[in-house]
N, C-alpha and C positions, 0 to 999 in steps of 0.2 A: 570369345566375346565380341559383340558386333560394335561397329564404329559408333552407332547411336548411343548404345549403352555406355562405352568408354566416355563419350562426350558429356552424358549425363553425370557420370561419376566425377569427371574432372570439373563440371560446373558446381557440383555439390561441395567438392572440396574447396573450391575458391570462395563460395559462399561462406563455408564454415571458418575459412581463414579469416575473412572479413568480419564476420561476427566475433571472432576470439580478439582481433584487434581492437574492435569497439569496446568489448567487454572489459578490456585492460585500461581503458580511458573513460572512467565514469563521467568526466566532463565533457565529453564528446570528442571526436576526432574529425578534422576537416579533410576535404577532398585531396589535397596535395598529400597529406600525411598518409592517407590510404593507398594513393598511388605509388608514394615512394616504397612503402612497406611491402606491398604486393608486386611491385615491379610489372604492372600491366598497363596497356595502353589506356587512355582516358575513356574511349568508347566501351571499353571492357568494364571498367569501373561503373559507368554510367548504368550499363545493363545489370550488373550485380546488385547496385543500390536500388534501382527501380524495382527489381523483383522482390528484394528483401522489404522494401518499404510497402509494397502492395500486400504482402503477407504479413504486415504488422511485426516483423521481426526486428527492423530498424525504424527509428523515429528520427525525424529532422528537427533540429534545434538551431537556435541562434537568430539574429535579427533578419536574416534573409531566408527564413525557413519556407516561405511560400513559393520559392522560384523553383527552377529545374536544378537537378544535382550539378554540383560545381561549387566554386568558391563564392558565389554570390554576385550581385549586381551592384555593389557600391553601398548598399544599405548596412552591410555588416557581414561578418564571417558566419557561414552556415557550417554547422557541426552534426555529426551523425551519432546517434546513441542507440542503446538497445531499446527495441519497441516492447509494447505491452505483453506481446505474446511470449517473448523470451523471458521477460521479468516474472510472468506467471509461472513459467516453467521452472525457474530458479527457486521461487518460492515454494513450490509443490515438491521439490527435492529434499526439502528440510525434513529430518526425522522428527516426527511429533514428540517422541519420547525424550529427545534432546531438549526440545523446547520446555518441557515440563521440568526437567532437571535444572536447567539454566535460569529459569524464571522464578523459582520457588523463593529464593532469599529475598529478592526485591518485593515480591507480592506480600510475603510475610511481613516485612517491614512496614509496608504500606497499611495493610490490614490492621496491625497493632498500633500504628500512629494514630488512626482514627477510630479504632474499634469498629470498622465496618468491612464488608466483603470486598475483597480485591481480585480481579480476574484479568486474564488475557484472551484477547479475541483475535481470531485469524480469518483472513479472506481465502475462501476455498472456492474456486470458480467465481460465481457471481453471488455467493452467499457468505455472510459473516457468521462464524460460529464461535462460541465459547470454547477455550482450549484447556486453560488452567484456572482453577478456583482455589482461593485461600480465604477462610472465614475466621474471624476472631472467635475466642472460646465462648462467648456468650450467644453466638449465632452459628452453632455447628451445622445447622441444616442449610444455611446460605440462601440466597434468593435467586441464583441462576445455577445451572448444572451444566458441566462440560458437554459439549455437542449440541447445546441449544442454538437454534437459528435466531440471530438478532436482526429484527425487521430494518430494512434500509432507511425507511422513512421515520422511524421513532426511536431505535436504540442509540444511545450515546456513542457505543463502540463502533457501530456501523457508520454513523455519521463521521467519526474521526478518521476511519479509513477511507470511505468513499469520497470524502471532501478532497483528498490528495490523489485520487485516481483521475486518469484521463476523462474529460468532460463528456466524451464519446460514450464512456461507460455509463454515465448517469442516464442517458437516454434508454439504454438498454435495461438497466435495473429498475428504472421508474416507470416503464410502459405498462407494467402489470397493475391491477387494481390496488390502490393503496388503501388498506383496510383501516377504518377508524377504530383503533383498539380501546380508546377512551374518547371523552369528548374533548381532549386536548390534542389528539393526533393530528398531524399534518397529513392532509390527504390529497393535495394539490402538488404535481409534480414541480410547478413552478416555485411554490412555496418551499418545498424541499431542497431544490437547487439554491435558492436564496440563502438557506440555512447552511448548506454545504460551503458556500462561498464565505459566510460570516465564520464559520469554523476554520476555513483555510487562513482566514486573517488572523484569527485569535490563536489558533493552535489548541483550542479546547471545545470539546462537544458536550452537550447536555441532553438528557432525556427527562423533562420535567412532568412526570406522571403521565407520560404519552403511551406507555405500554400497560402499566397498572396504576390505578389511582392510588395514592398513598406511597408510591415508590419512585425514587430518583436515582439517576446514574450520571456520573460524569466521567469522561474519558480524553486520553491524549494519545496521539499517533506515535508510532515508531518510524523513523526515517532510517532506511537500510540502503547502503551503497548497492547500485545496480538494480535491486528489487524494487525500491521505493517504499510505499506504504501499504503493508499487508497485515500488520499487526497493530492492535491498540490496548492500551492498559486503562482499567476502569476501576472505580469505586462505586457500589451501589448500596443502598440501605432505604429505610423508611425516610419519607419526606421530612417528617418533623425533626428526626435526628440529623439528617444531612443538613438541614437549615440552620442547626445549631453551631455547625463547624464555620469557621472563618472561610468564606468563599475564596479569597486570594490565598490563602494557606492551602486549601484544597488543590486549587489550580496548580500553585507552584510545586506541591509534592507530586502531582501526577506528572507534570512536565520533567521534573527531575527524574522520576522513576522511569518515564519512557526514554530519556537520555542514556540512563544507566543500563537498560535493557537492550537498547540499540548498540551500545558499546559491547556488551557481553555477547550478543549474538554475532556481531561482526567479527569479534575476536576468535569466538569458539566455533562458528559454522563456516568461517572463511567464505562468507558470501560476497566478499568483495574481490575474490579471485576467480570469478567466473571464467 
């Protein structure tokens, strides 16, 4: 084995060790903590961090996140967390069949509570797809099917997920033409981003006849350790029926369901032990 190959292997091993350390600390790990655990010179830690940040495998957080790697410049402690690239890998490693089995009970209860279709959506790459659908007995056909792509600028489930993703992702997913599916569809990237920010504040997303006239959807995001938000739970149905329900009750039930599903996924998929 050549000296260059050995150096590359050693570098990869140190990078993986650093990623494992950060993964075990969801709230972030400071520079001194990394140095102590890895027992490497400061310059080596700087180089490791710089390479992983550039590859979007490590993200920088804390009050001093804009500075160079290190403990900060006095404005606050800088911490290092898993980057979006690793978070997406963690999410894609989840078995889809497990998700179906784990979510059924909560979705069935939600569907029966409001007598409307309830479903779970998941972010796959840059697209949000429906993953699990449960319908009440009177609507056996449902209004969405598993595998359906949910428009990033119109669907409640897509808004609920993208609102909590990195804002750099917004530019990527909204750079394509935003088709006017109805006369109520938002087609301006600026308007969609404004709605994402509102969803981030409220924790609830709406689709008010933006995909199909006469159809409404409401969604809440699932916050998962290390992965972040790649799932959303939704209720969908005819607008006239959805409007008959108490809006606050709908929102509260969805937020409760999202919290329960987050706990179930975390406990059973062990996604907090990356």
